Residue frames as qw, qx, qy, qz and C-alpha x, y, z in Angstrom:
[[0.617, -0.695, -0.050, 0.366, 110.82, -6.31, 10.80],
 [0.246, 0.935, -0.250, 0.042, 113.53, -3.67, 10.37],
 [0.763, 0.286, -0.410, 0.410, 117.13, -4.52, 10.02],
 [0.641, -0.703, -0.133, 0.278, 118.95, -4.34, 13.39],
 [0.053, 0.939, -0.336, -0.043, 121.95, -1.79, 13.74],
 [0.782, 0.411, -0.430, 0.187, 125.23, -3.26, 12.77],
 [0.446, 0.119, -0.603, 0.651, 126.87, -2.38, 16.13],
 [0.496, -0.752, -0.434, 0.001, 125.76, -1.65, 19.68],
 [0.170, -0.916, 0.232, -0.281, 127.11, 1.05, 22.16],
 [0.813, -0.474, 0.335, 0.037, 128.88, -1.77, 23.91],
 [0.826, 0.255, 0.251, 0.436, 130.72, -2.78, 20.64],
 [0.181, 0.909, -0.055, 0.372, 131.57, 0.99, 20.27],
 [0.542, -0.786, 0.269, -0.129, 133.04, 0.95, 23.78],
 [0.871, -0.242, 0.374, 0.205, 135.07, -2.09, 23.06],
 [0.698, 0.553, 0.196, 0.410, 136.27, -0.89, 19.71],
 [0.169, 0.855, -0.106, 0.478, 137.41, 2.55, 20.97],
 [0.608, -0.108, -0.566, 0.546, 138.32, 1.64, 24.45],
 [0.040, -0.100, 0.232, -0.967, 136.38, 4.70, 25.57],
 [0.293, 0.431, 0.717, -0.462, 132.89, 4.99, 27.09],
 [0.215, 0.538, 0.654, 0.487, 130.29, 5.29, 24.33],
 [0.065, -0.089, 0.061, -0.992, 128.97, 8.88, 23.97],
 [0.376, 0.283, 0.616, -0.631, 125.49, 9.55, 25.18],
 [0.685, 0.515, -0.014, -0.515, 124.11, 9.65, 21.52],
 [0.297, -0.355, 0.854, 0.238, 126.01, 6.46, 20.72],
 [0.533, 0.340, 0.773, -0.059, 122.88, 4.83, 19.31],
 [0.402, 0.857, 0.152, -0.285, 122.24, 7.83, 16.88],
 [0.032, -0.736, 0.599, 0.314, 125.93, 7.94, 15.83],
 [0.319, -0.160, 0.917, 0.179, 125.96, 4.15, 15.08],
 [0.548, 0.572, 0.594, -0.139, 122.73, 4.36, 13.16],
 [0.291, 0.904, -0.100, -0.297, 124.13, 7.16, 11.05],
 [0.096, -0.582, 0.771, 0.240, 127.52, 5.31, 10.54],
 [0.551, 0.164, 0.818, 0.008, 125.47, 2.18, 9.50],
 [0.506, 0.796, 0.249, -0.217, 123.89, 4.28, 6.76],
 [0.128, 0.821, -0.489, -0.267, 127.39, 5.10, 5.60],
 [0.366, -0.228, 0.893, 0.131, 128.41, 1.48, 5.60],
 [0.604, 0.490, 0.611, -0.146, 125.16, 0.68, 3.66],
 [0.416, 0.868, -0.061, -0.263, 126.12, 3.29, 1.05],
 [0.007, 0.651, -0.722, -0.233, 129.56, 1.89, 0.66],
 [0.371, -0.035, 0.928, -0.002, 128.03, -1.69, 0.24],
 [0.610, 0.400, 0.054, -0.682, 125.44, -0.87, -2.41],
 [0.731, 0.390, -0.451, -0.331, 126.69, -3.55, -4.85],
 [0.064, -0.394, 0.876, -0.272, 128.15, -5.96, -2.24],
 [0.799, -0.102, -0.413, -0.424, 126.56, -9.46, -2.17],
 [0.066, 0.209, -0.878, 0.426, 126.18, -11.60, 1.08],
 [0.383, -0.409, -0.813, -0.156, 123.46, -13.84, 2.53],
 [0.204, -0.194, 0.378, -0.882, 120.85, -12.22, 4.71],
 [0.096, 0.293, 0.913, -0.266, 118.00, -13.34, 6.59],
 [0.092, 0.656, 0.688, 0.296, 114.26, -12.22, 6.07],
 [0.186, -0.919, -0.229, 0.261, 114.80, -8.97, 7.88],
 [0.468, 0.844, -0.118, 0.235, 117.85, -8.14, 5.82],
 [0.457, -0.754, 0.471, -0.023, 120.38, -8.84, 8.58],
 [0.490, 0.516, -0.691, -0.125, 123.56, -10.78, 7.47],
 [0.942, -0.246, -0.091, -0.210, 123.56, -14.40, 8.35],
 [0.845, 0.162, -0.316, 0.401, 127.26, -15.16, 8.34],
 [0.582, -0.744, -0.194, 0.266, 129.08, -14.36, 11.61],
 [0.589, -0.114, 0.196, 0.775, 132.22, -13.08, 9.86],
 [0.087, 0.535, 0.386, 0.746, 130.10, -10.58, 7.82],
 [0.458, -0.800, -0.373, -0.105, 128.27, -9.49, 11.00],
 [0.643, -0.575, -0.049, 0.503, 131.53, -8.86, 12.78],
 [0.422, 0.028, 0.264, 0.867, 133.17, -6.96, 9.97],
 [0.079, -0.713, -0.402, -0.568, 129.87, -4.76, 9.60],
 [0.528, -0.814, -0.212, 0.117, 129.96, -4.09, 13.41],
 [0.651, -0.346, 0.067, 0.672, 133.77, -3.28, 13.20],
 [0.307, 0.314, 0.367, 0.820, 133.30, -0.93, 10.15],
 [0.234, -0.832, -0.382, -0.327, 130.41, 0.86, 11.87],
 [0.593, -0.718, -0.103, 0.349, 132.47, 1.41, 14.99],
 [0.579, -0.065, 0.264, 0.769, 135.41, 2.46, 12.91],
 [0.114, 0.622, 0.416, 0.653, 133.16, 4.96, 11.04],
 [0.422, -0.865, -0.252, -0.099, 131.92, 6.47, 14.36],
 [0.674, -0.509, 0.046, 0.534, 135.42, 6.72, 15.74],
 [0.485, 0.230, 0.378, 0.754, 136.49, 8.41, 12.53],
 [0.059, -0.754, -0.406, -0.513, 133.67, 10.91, 12.60],
 [0.540, -0.812, -0.181, 0.127, 134.31, 11.85, 16.27],
 [0.654, -0.296, 0.162, 0.678, 137.89, 12.35, 15.59],
 [0.282, 0.346, 0.420, 0.790, 137.08, 14.59, 12.68],
 [0.100, 0.196, 0.307, -0.926, 134.72, 16.65, 14.78],
 [0.399, -0.150, -0.539, -0.726, 131.61, 15.27, 12.99],
 [0.435, -0.072, 0.614, -0.655, 128.53, 14.65, 14.92],
 [0.415, 0.174, 0.893, 0.008, 127.31, 11.92, 12.38],
 [0.431, 0.752, 0.221, -0.447, 125.72, 14.54, 10.07],
 [0.755, 0.298, 0.330, 0.482, 128.64, 14.34, 7.52],
 [0.131, 0.977, 0.081, 0.145, 129.36, 18.09, 7.96],
 [0.504, -0.781, 0.327, 0.168, 132.51, 17.77, 9.84],
 [0.545, -0.413, 0.616, 0.391, 135.75, 17.29, 8.11],
 [0.636, 0.660, 0.401, 0.001, 134.25, 18.00, 4.66],
 [0.369, 0.904, -0.093, 0.195, 136.68, 20.86, 3.80],
 [0.770, 0.020, -0.232, 0.594, 140.39, 21.22, 4.08],
 [0.212, -0.012, -0.175, 0.961, 139.98, 25.00, 4.76],
 [0.133, -0.759, -0.615, -0.168, 137.03, 27.03, 5.99],
 [0.186, 0.050, -0.224, 0.955, 136.71, 30.65, 6.83],
 [0.012, 0.607, 0.715, -0.347, 133.81, 32.44, 8.43],
 [0.226, 0.904, 0.308, -0.194, 133.70, 35.93, 7.20],
 [0.696, 0.276, -0.103, -0.655, 133.46, 36.56, 4.41],
 [0.911, -0.022, 0.388, -0.135, 132.65, 32.93, 3.78],
 [0.413, 0.626, -0.628, -0.208, 135.38, 30.96, 2.11],
 [0.892, -0.167, 0.412, -0.084, 135.48, 27.20, 1.69],
 [0.140, 0.615, -0.719, -0.292, 138.24, 25.15, 0.03],
 [0.614, 0.166, -0.715, -0.290, 138.60, 21.68, -1.60],
 [0.910, -0.319, -0.047, -0.261, 137.10, 18.50, 0.06],
 [0.180, -0.674, 0.703, -0.142, 139.53, 16.83, 2.32],
 [0.773, -0.068, 0.605, -0.179, 138.18, 13.29, 1.62],
 [0.211, 0.365, -0.764, -0.489, 139.38, 11.05, -1.20],
 [0.116, 0.167, 0.979, -0.020, 136.88, 8.15, -0.42],
 [0.370, 0.555, 0.484, -0.567, 133.85, 10.20, -0.68],
 [0.343, 0.532, -0.413, -0.655, 134.63, 10.65, -4.45],
 [0.271, 0.185, -0.906, -0.267, 134.76, 6.93, -5.08],
 [0.132, -0.243, -0.945, 0.175, 132.11, 5.63, -2.66],
 [0.271, -0.605, -0.449, -0.599, 129.71, 8.43, -2.17],
 [0.626, -0.766, -0.100, -0.108, 130.51, 8.66, 1.54],
 [0.116, 0.734, -0.575, 0.342, 133.54, 9.83, 3.52],
 [0.945, -0.233, -0.208, -0.097, 134.36, 6.24, 4.71],
 [0.476, -0.750, 0.458, -0.044, 136.88, 5.77, 7.42],
 [0.430, 0.535, -0.717, -0.119, 139.98, 4.09, 6.24],
 [0.200, -0.187, 0.901, -0.337, 139.65, 1.51, 9.13],
 [0.664, 0.303, 0.457, -0.508, 136.03, 0.90, 8.14],
 [0.665, 0.591, -0.297, -0.347, 137.06, 0.27, 4.48],
 [0.178, 0.458, -0.867, 0.077, 139.80, -2.07, 5.52],
 [0.431, -0.033, 0.794, -0.428, 137.33, -4.11, 7.65],
 [0.751, 0.475, 0.151, -0.433, 134.89, -4.37, 4.77],
 [0.529, 0.628, -0.538, -0.189, 137.66, -5.42, 2.38],
 [0.036, -0.356, 0.918, -0.171, 139.13, -8.01, 4.64],
 [0.542, 0.152, 0.718, -0.409, 135.68, -9.55, 4.85],
 [0.265, 0.114, 0.780, 0.556, 135.29, -9.52, 1.13],
 [0.149, 0.721, 0.607, -0.299, 132.41, -7.00, 1.37],
 [0.001, 0.463, -0.247, -0.851, 133.84, -4.37, -1.09],
 [0.675, 0.497, 0.183, -0.513, 131.57, -3.94, -4.03],
 [0.640, 0.507, -0.510, -0.269, 131.89, -6.59, -6.68],
 [0.137, 0.323, -0.928, 0.126, 132.89, -9.29, -4.38],
 [0.787, -0.233, -0.346, -0.454, 130.60, -12.22, -3.74],
 [0.292, -0.396, 0.753, -0.437, 130.43, -14.09, -0.30],
 [0.441, -0.010, -0.832, -0.335, 129.59, -17.59, -0.88],
 [0.516, -0.200, 0.507, -0.660, 126.70, -19.09, 1.13]]
């Protein structure tokens, strides 16, 4: 069986206090991929499907995923990673300037600050081990 998404549209609504967008499931799936990328070396217990078994870890991953969607929507990103990548853009003649993200350089993903905090509070940053 495939791993379940970390968060649901209902969790996103509760996190943001706003109705979930029509494409919430797609946005949550993409944000979950970002969270997975940020956790490449994190260690925590999972079941046979790869889903976390600890309720605290599950809650942190849900919070981080919702925070990532919230961040991407605020940055004008539709979940593709294209929004908010540059601190300056011109259309003609084309001109791009430096990246506006500092987390992308260290984690390989433009991780929302609130998502990073949720992961850190749960001990899920790379190198930390959650006992089970």
